[in-house]
N, C-alpha and C positions, 0 to 999 in steps of 0.2 A: 085284565089278566097280565100278570107280571112275566117279563121275559128276561132271560140271562143277558147280563151286560147292563142292567139298570134301565130305568125309564119304563114307560108303559106305552102300549099301543104303537110299538115300533119306533118310538122317538128316542133319541139319544139322551145324553146327560143334559141336565138343566142348562139352558142357554141355547139349545138347539144345535143340530148338525151332528154328524157322526164323528167319533174320535179318530184322529189320524193314526195310521198304523206305524209301529216303530220301524225306522229305517226307510220310511216312504219319502220320496223327494218333496221338497217344500212346494207349496202351491205356486203356480205361475204368477210372477210379479211380486213375490214376497222378497224383502230385503235380504241380501246375502250377508252371512256372518263372517267377520274378519277373523282369520286364523290367529291363534295366540303367538306372540313373538317369543324367540328363544329366551330361556331364563337368563337374567342378568344382563341383557342387552340394552336395557333402558328403552325398550320400544323400538330399537333399530333392527333393520333386516340383517341377515348374515353378512352380506357384502359391505353394508355400512359399518357394522361392528368391526370387521376386518380392517377397513380403511382407517377407522378411528384408532385402532390398536397400532397400526403401522405408523400413523402420524405421531402417536405418543412415543413410540420407541425411537423414531427418528429425531424428535425434538429433545428427548432426554439424554440420548447417547451420541447424537451427531453422526450416526452411521448413514450411508447412502440409502436412498429410497428402496432400491431393490434388495439390499441387505436387510433392511427393516422388514420388508415383506416376507422374506424367507424366515426370519426370526419369528414373526407373527404367526406364520403357518406351521411353525415347529420343525422346519427343515434345517435350521441352523441354530447352534447354540449362541446366545448373545455374548458370552465371555469369549468364545472362539472368534466371533466376528470382531470384537474390540481388539483382541490380540493381533489379528491379521491387519487391522487398520494401523495399529501402532507400529507393527513391523514395516509396513509399506511406507509410513511416514519417516521412519528411521532411515530406510534405504534412500528415499528421496532427499533427506537432509544431508546424508553422507555424500551423495552425488553433487549437491549444490555447494557444500562447504569445502570439499576437498577436490572437486573436479574429477571424481572417479566415474568409471563406466558402471553401468548397472550390475554387470556380473561381479565385479570386484566389490562394489558396495554391498551386494547381497551376501557375499562370502564374509565380509567384515561383520555385517549385522548378525549373521548366524554364528559368529565366533570361530569360523573356519580359517580366517586370515587375520593377521595382525596389522592394524591400521598404521602404526608407526613404522613398521618394517616396510610396508607397501609405499608409504610416503618417502622414506629414506631411499629406497631403490629407485623411485622416480627421480628424486633429486640427484642421486649419483649418476644415473643414466644421462640426465640433462647436462651435468657438469662435464662428463666425459665427451659427450657429443659436441659440446660447444668448443672444445679445444683439441679434439682428436687430430685435426688436420694441421695443427700448428707446427712450424718447422723453423728453428732459429737460423739454420743455414740458408734456406730459401729466402727468408726475410732479409738477411744480410746481403745476399747476392743481389737482390733487387734494389736495396737502399744504398749499397756501397759502404755500409757501416763497418768500422774496425772491430774485430773480435780478438779476444784472447782464447786460444784453444789449448786444452790439455790433450797431449798426444802420448800414445804408448811409447815406452822408452824414457818416461819421466821427463818429457819435454813440455815447455810452454812456448807457444808461437803467437806473435802478434801478426795478424794477417787480414787481408780482405779476400772475400770469396769472389772468384771471377766466373766460375761455371760449376754446375752440378750435374752429374750424370747418374745413371741408375746405381752405380757402385762406388763412384769416385767423387772427390771434391778437388776442384782446381782452385788454387789460391796463390796469392802474392804475399810472400814473407816480407813484412815491412822492415824488419831489422836487417835482413840480408839483401833486400830488394831483389829477391829471386822468385821466379814462378816455380811451383811444384804441384805434384798431384799426390793425394793421399787416398788410400782406400777408406771408406767411411768407418769401417770397424776399428781403425786406428785412433779415432777421435774418442775421447772420454768425456769431456765436458766443454762447454763454450759459454762465454760471458762477454757482453759488450765491454769495450776497453775502458770507457769512462768510469763505470762503477767498480771495475775489477779490483782496484787497490783497496777498497773497503770490503768488497765481497770476499776477497781471499782470506780475510780474517776469520771467516766462518769455516775455513778448511784447516783440518789438522791431519796428522799422519797416524795410521794404525801402527803401533810399535812392532807388531809381529810381521808386518809387510813393508816396513819403511824402506828397507834396502832391496826389496825384491822387484825385479823387472820381469814382466811377463808379456807374452804375446797375446793379441786379441783372441777371443774365442769365436771361431768362425761358424761353427755349427749351432743353429738356434736351439736345438734340443739339449745342448750342453751348457747353455747359459743359465744364470740365476733366474728362476721362475717367479715373476711377480705380476699377477693378473691385473687387468684393468679394474676389476671389481675391488680388489684390495686397495689399489692406488686411489680409486675414486672415493672409497669410504674414508680414507685418510684425508683426502681433499675436502670432503663434506664436513668432517669433524674439525677441520683446521688443526689437526694434531701436529705436535712437534715431531719432526721426522729426522732420522739419521740414516744417511746413505753412505755405504762404504764401496769404493771402487776396487777393481781388480789389482791395481798396483798400490793400494793402501790409502789413497786420499779419502778423508772422511768429512762429509758436509752435513751440517745441522741447520735446519730451518723449518719452514712450513711449505707444503706443496702449493704451488700457484697454478699449475695446469698439468694435465695428463694428456700426452699425445702419442701417436703411433710409435715414433722412434725415440722420444725423449720425455723426461719429466722436468717440470720447472720447479726449482726450489727457491723460495723467497727467504733470503738471509737478511741480517741486519744491514748489510752493506749494499745489497742489490740482488737481482735475480740471476740464478745460474741454471743453465740448461744442462742436464745430465743425460747422456745417451744411455738408453736402456740396455744395450748390449755390453756396456762397461760396468754394470752394477754387479757387485759381489754379495751385498747384504743390504737389506732394507728393514728398518725398525721404526715403529710408530707407537 
């Protein structure tokens, strides 16, 4: 007698044994089936595929390992990562080549600061700092050097400095062999005696002031304003400079130093120290 499900007499399909039910667990001891690998992974697991992709990105672009991992995971755009690296390299290069701090190098790399202006400012600051304490009177007082001094009242004195106080200069007039005291504001310029004969050729007179005798300007706020920055930039450029004094002396040359009380002018004949309180005009 035939029964539903095939076979006869209670037997299963040919070959013996009942058919396994769908979804039933495999018999005990049967080999486990290996799950299919993700498509396109070449048989690698997910972690292995990610590691391979990270290594490929790192080798082809040169980005750091962590950056390559973020790119592989889709958390960072590759082009953005490369731009960031290039920017960081530019900042590092600016710091190394020009000895900039990171903040300034970053501003330059971003285009927010001008590199040449930054370098010029640094040079100017260094030049001013190097000579700010220079003082021809103090130097002459220590060395005993003979100076030629331009004094208000259109006078020239050959003298040695014997003492300097806060406001006065004690000197020995070598032509009269007399000691005298002058207020510092009465001095207009100074030059060592030896080069003066040549240096004086750099001095001419302004025709409008040639016959004018004036008193010193005692109040700082009333004097000709010429900032350290302007003087320092002229010094940095080695620009030819013309300085006119209150009583009309005009000196032309190149700035040699910028100090608190004086500027040094290098003329063809020698260096002349011009006291800043006596300047009436400055052109470069």
